[in-house]
C-alpha positions, 0 to 999 in steps of 0.5 A: 583499368583491366587491373583496377577492375580485376582489384574491385571484383576481388574485393567483393569477393572477399566482402561475400566470403567475410558476409558469409562467415559472419552470417554463420558465426550469428546464427551458431551464436543464436543456436547457443543461445537458444540451448542456454534458453532452453536450460533456463540459463536466461543472462547467457541466452539474452547476452547470445541474442543480443550479440548474434543480433548485432552480428545479423544487423551487420549482414544486411539482407542476409540476416534479416531473417535471424534479426526479426528472430532475435528481436522476438526472443529478447523482449521474452527473455528480458521479461523471463528475467524482471518475472524471476526478480520479482518472484524473488523478492528483488523489487528494485532489480524487478523494476529496472527489469520491467522498465527495460522490457517495457523499452525494448519490447516497443523498440522491437514491436513487442507489443504483448510482451510490453502490455504485460511488463507494463501491468506488472509494474504497479504490481512490484510497486505494491509488493516492494511498499508492503514489505517496506510498510511491514518493516515500519519504513514508513517513508519508503512505503509511502514513496511506493504506494505513491507510485501505485495509485499514480499508475493505478488510481482505481486501486483502492488497497494501495490508497488504504495502506498508503494511509496507513504509511502516511499516518506512520510519518504522522501526516494525518491530513494526507493519511485522511485524504488516502483513506477517503480514497480507498473508501471511495474504491472498494475498500470503504470498510476498511478505510472507515475502520482506519479513520475511526482507529486514526481519531481515537488515537488522536482523542486519546492523546488530545485527553492526556495533554488536557486538549478537551475540546478537541478530545471531544471532537476527535472522539466523535469524529473516530465514532462517526467513521467507526462507532466505537464505545471507547470513543464515547468514554473519551468524548464523556471524560473530556466533557467532564474534565471540560466543566461540560457536566450536561454533555459529560452525561450524554456521552456515559449514556451512550457509553453504558447503552453500547458497552453495558457490561464493560468492566468500568460500566459500574464506575461510569454509572456511579459517575452519571449518578454523581453529575445527575445529583449535582444537577439536582435531578435525583430521580436520575441521580437514584437510576444510575447510582442503583446501577452501580451497586454491585460494582466491586469497587463503587458499589458501597459508595452507590449505596451510601449515595442512594441511602442520602437521597431517600 
């Protein structure tokens, strides 16, 4: 029995020596990691504090203070690494780093670090999506903006640019939804401008495809979102080609009111004069022919038409 007791005592003494040595090694490793941190060598510092943490945890009560120190420092280092990636434009690395920061910070009770990193995640997605949109990678940009909107539903800028990306993909319905969301979140002027441009493009395409009713409808929608003389001209042209002369007159007159000094104002005035003449309204025909007499291309014809109506 006496020999067994002596053996157990020796074992405890050896464990104490090992524990003390391990704690000394952990402390030294933490000091070296701190030196790396002071030198802005964050990866080396991170690895050092992570290893020191493992060693300190293995030391039980003796290592509690160092454990607490490591758990305070590690989330901050992870945050700094992620921020540097974000600053450098390495968005995938930044996003992965921010996710890791949030996870570790929450595990270690570093709530302020976790909150800050959480707030940076949508910003990283936004910056990534902006770069993709500029590069005309509409699918990638749309994915990024969708993520931002999921995280920050009130972000009108993200919704606006999401609409641009979706429009680039040819998804007009989804683009319109995004633009309207942008308008509801502080981007009304910009969103309406984008909607106006989108419908104007569609009206031009419909006119070329001889879908005259669609062209008129889309031109009117474009003008509702963002008043535009070109939309009125397209509506007039589509109406005329579709055999709806009264509507054509209406839109062309509105166009001349909106753009009286346009290069084609004389041509449009001559057209309106001819449409009124076809409708047997000679007074109005004379009024519009008179507006076209100085046009270099249509002036001579306008004067002939006026002379024939006298």
